[in-house]
C-alpha positions as CSV (number, residue, x, y, z in Angstrom):
1,M,0.0,-11.3,21.1
2,R,-0.3,-8.1,23.0
3,S,-3.5,-6.1,22.6
4,K,-4.0,-2.4,23.4
5,I,-6.6,-0.3,21.7
6,Y,-5.6,3.3,21.8
7,P,-8.3,6.1,22.0
8,F,-7.4,7.4,18.5
9,V,-8.3,3.9,17.0
10,T,-11.7,4.1,18.6
11,E,-12.1,7.7,17.2
12,A,-11.1,6.5,13.7
13,L,-13.6,3.6,13.8
14,S,-16.4,6.0,14.6
15,T,-15.5,9.0,12.4
16,I,-13.7,7.7,9.3
17,E,-15.2,5.9,6.3
18,P,-12.8,3.0,5.6
19,I,-11.5,1.5,2.4
20,V,-12.1,-2.2,2.6
21,D,-9.3,-4.4,1.3
22,D,-9.6,-8.2,0.9
23,S,-6.2,-8.9,2.3
24,Y,-5.7,-6.1,4.9
25,G,-9.3,-5.5,6.0
26,P,-10.6,-2.0,6.7
27,I,-8.1,0.8,6.0
28,Y,-8.7,4.1,7.8
29,R,-7.1,7.2,6.3
30,C,-6.2,10.2,8.4
31,S,-3.5,12.6,9.5
32,A,-1.6,12.1,12.7
33,T,0.3,14.1,15.2
34,L,3.1,12.2,17.0
35,E,4.2,12.5,20.6
36,D,7.0,14.9,19.8
37,G,4.6,17.2,17.8
38,T,5.6,15.9,14.3
39,F,2.7,16.2,11.9
40,L,2.1,13.4,9.3
41,P,-0.5,14.5,6.8
42,C,-1.1,11.0,5.3
43,V,-1.4,7.9,7.5
44,T,-3.4,4.7,7.2
45,L,-4.5,2.8,10.3
46,Q,-4.7,-1.0,9.6
47,S,-5.3,-4.2,11.4
48,R,-2.2,-5.6,13.2
49,D,-3.9,-9.1,13.2
50,A,-4.4,-8.9,9.4
51,I,-0.7,-8.1,8.6
52,A,0.6,-10.7,11.1
53,H,-1.7,-13.4,9.6
54,L,-0.7,-12.5,6.1
55,A,3.0,-12.5,7.0
56,R,2.7,-16.0,8.6
57,L,0.8,-17.3,5.6
58,R,3.3,-16.0,3.0
59,I,6.4,-17.0,5.0
60,T,4.9,-20.5,5.4
61,E,4.4,-20.6,1.6
62,A,8.1,-19.6,1.2
63,L,9.2,-22.3,3.6
64,Q,7.3,-24.9,1.6
65,G,8.6,-23.7,-1.8
66,R,5.4,-22.0,-2.9
67,S,6.6,-18.4,-2.6
68,K,5.4,-15.7,-5.0
69,F,9.0,-14.4,-5.0
70,R,11.2,-15.9,-7.8
71,S,14.7,-15.7,-6.4
72,D,17.5,-17.9,-5.0
73,D,16.3,-17.1,-1.4
74,P,12.4,-16.7,-1.4
75,F,12.3,-17.2,2.3
76,G,14.7,-14.4,3.0
77,E,13.0,-12.2,0.4
78,M,9.6,-12.8,2.1
79,V,10.9,-12.1,5.6
80,A,12.6,-8.9,4.3
81,H,9.4,-7.8,2.6
82,F,7.4,-7.9,5.8
83,A,10.2,-6.9,8.2
84,A,12.1,-4.2,6.3
85,S,9.9,-2.6,3.7
86,G,7.3,0.1,3.7
87,T,7.0,3.3,5.6
88,Q,5.6,2.7,9.1
89,V,4.9,4.5,12.3
90,S,4.3,2.8,15.6
91,D,0.9,3.1,17.3
92,Y,2.4,4.2,20.7
93,K,4.1,7.2,18.9
94,I,0.7,8.7,17.9
95,R,-0.7,11.4,20.1
96,S,-3.8,12.2,18.1
97,I,-5.4,11.9,14.6
98,G,-7.4,14.1,12.4
99,P,-8.8,14.3,8.8
100,S,-6.3,14.3,6.0
101,R,-7.1,16.8,3.2
102,F,-5.2,14.4,0.8
103,A,-7.5,11.4,1.4
104,I,-9.6,11.3,-1.7
105,P,-13.3,10.7,-0.8
106,L,-14.6,7.2,-1.6
107,S,-17.3,8.6,-3.8
108,L,-14.7,10.3,-6.0
109,M,-12.3,7.4,-5.8
110,Q,-14.9,5.0,-7.2
111,Q,-15.2,7.1,-10.3
112,I,-11.6,6.4,-11.3
113,H,-11.5,3.1,-12.9
114,G,-9.7,1.0,-15.5
115,E,-5.9,0.7,-16.2
116,T,-5.0,3.1,-19.0
117,T,-1.8,1.4,-19.9
118,M,0.4,-1.2,-18.2
119,A,0.9,-0.1,-14.6
120,W,-0.5,3.3,-15.1
121,T,-3.9,5.0,-14.8
122,G,-4.3,8.5,-16.0
123,W,-7.3,10.8,-15.5
124,V,-8.3,14.5,-15.2
125,F,-10.1,16.3,-12.5
126,R,-12.3,19.1,-13.8
127,M,-12.9,21.7,-11.0
128,R,-16.1,23.7,-10.5
129,D,-14.3,26.8,-11.8
130,G,-13.6,25.0,-15.1
131,R,-9.8,24.4,-14.5
132,C,-8.5,20.9,-15.3
133,F,-5.6,19.0,-13.7
134,S,-3.9,15.9,-14.9
135,Y,-3.6,13.0,-12.5
136,G,-1.9,9.6,-12.7
137,S,-0.8,6.7,-10.6
138,P,0.8,3.3,-11.1
139,F,-1.2,1.4,-8.5
140,R,-3.2,3.0,-5.7
141,W,-4.4,6.4,-4.9
142,D,-5.5,6.4,-1.2
143,F,-3.9,9.8,-0.9
144,L,-3.5,12.3,-3.8
145,D,-1.8,15.6,-4.1
146,L,-3.9,18.7,-4.5
147,P,-3.4,21.9,-6.5
148,D,-2.9,25.0,-4.4
149,D,-6.1,26.5,-3.1
150,Y,-8.2,23.5,-4.1
151,E,-9.9,20.7,-2.1
152,F,-11.5,17.5,-3.3
153,S,-14.9,19.1,-2.8
154,D,-14.0,21.4,-5.7
155,V,-13.9,18.5,-8.2
156,A,-16.9,18.7,-10.5
157,E,-16.0,15.8,-12.9
158,V,-13.7,12.9,-13.3
159,I,-12.5,12.4,-16.9
160,N,-11.0,8.9,-17.1
161,H,-8.1,8.0,-19.4
162,S,-7.2,11.6,-20.2
163,Y,-4.7,14.3,-19.6
164,V,-4.3,18.1,-20.0
165,D,-1.8,19.0,-22.7
166,L,0.7,21.9,-22.7
167,D,-2.0,24.1,-24.3
168,G,-4.4,23.4,-21.5
169,Q,-6.7,21.1,-23.6
170,V,-8.1,17.9,-22.2
171,K,-7.0,15.0,-24.5
172,P,-7.9,11.3,-24.4
173,L,-5.4,8.5,-23.5
174,R,-5.9,5.3,-25.5
175,Q,-6.4,2.3,-23.2
176,G,-3.9,-0.5,-23.8
177,S,-1.7,1.8,-25.9
178,F,1.5,3.7,-25.2
179,L,1.4,7.1,-23.6
180,P,1.4,9.8,-26.2
181,E,4.5,11.7,-27.2
182,G,5.0,14.7,-24.9
183,Y,3.1,13.1,-22.0
184,A,6.3,13.1,-19.9
185,D,6.5,16.9,-20.3
186,I,3.2,17.7,-18.7
187,H,2.6,18.2,-15.0
188,V,0.8,15.2,-13.5
189,M,-0.4,15.2,-10.0
190,R,0.5,12.0,-8.2
191,E,-0.3,9.9,-5.2
192,R,1.3,11.0,-1.9
193,I,3.7,9.0,0.3
194,H,1.9,7.9,3.4
195,F,2.8,6.1,6.7
196,V,1.1,2.9,7.8
197,C,0.3,2.3,11.4
198,Y,-0.7,-1.3,12.4
199,V,-3.0,-1.3,15.4
200,D,-5.2,-3.5,17.6
201,G,-8.9,-3.0,17.4
202,I,-9.5,-3.2,13.7
203,E,-11.2,-6.3,12.5
204,A,-9.1,-8.6,10.3
205,P,-10.7,-10.2,7.2
206,Q,-11.3,-13.9,7.0
207,M,-8.2,-15.5,5.6
208,E,-6.8,-18.9,4.8
209,N,-5.3,-20.6,7.9
210,P,-1.6,-21.3,7.4
211,P,-0.2,-24.7,8.5
212,N,1.7,-25.0,11.7
213,L,5.0,-23.2,11.3
214,S,7.0,-25.6,13.5
215,S,6.7,-28.4,11.0
216,S,7.8,-26.1,8.2
217,F,10.8,-25.0,10.1
218,R,11.8,-28.6,10.8
219,I,11.6,-29.3,7.1
220,V,13.8,-26.3,6.2
221,A,16.3,-27.1,9.0
222,A,16.6,-30.7,7.8
223,S,17.1,-29.5,4.2
224,A,19.7,-26.9,5.2
225,F,21.6,-29.6,7.2
226,A,21.5,-32.0,4.3
227,N,22.8,-29.3,1.9
228,A,25.6,-28.4,4.3
229,K,26.6,-32.1,4.7
230,R,26.8,-32.5,0.9
231,R,29.0,-29.5,0.7
232,W,31.2,-30.7,3.5
233,F,31.8,-34.2,1.9
234,S,32.3,-32.6,-1.5
235,W,35.2,-30.5,-0.4
236,P,38.7,-31.7,-1.4
237,S,40.7,-33.4,1.4
238,P,43.5,-31.2,2.9
239,K,46.9,-32.3,1.7
């Protein structure tokens, strides 16, 4: 596998506090300017080795019938997941990086905890000037939207499992219960779409070693041939 460590990766390692993920390793959040001048406000730099290893492991599981996808074609689903999903930008397209104002500081992120209801976490940021804003996310919040004229440094308090109603009052959300009537009518600040850039130079986490792919491919090829042969001999003879 090729290996080229770009200067912006070295810069990120020395200036950005990473999020550490068990599967993907350190995740460095930043903004990026591309070679053509396009500015991306939300980008994560992640280990190329980690995603390659994870893809190899999951595809091997699919070949051996142990896929987490429950479908008629788990192998195809797994390949499509790694090859044709997500929003990515290539490392060689990046000219420079900088801080992202939408990257919530880890100290603040760690104060948001606990799922409010199935696949949803809701909370309120109370700002230093007393204003409150509803936030919510179904999964992760590496990058969050910000109200106009505010930064994350303006947050004075995180109020978990809560929201701001239409009258501007902070109301609690009951954990494990349905969201209250009228919740869909309020303005909830959400996570921001971000681009992922897989790069060399970021250490990958220790992961399970997948078995040799060649033996798995032989098994799959033999199975595919046997299925084709059965279909061939089950066809009616031409008249």
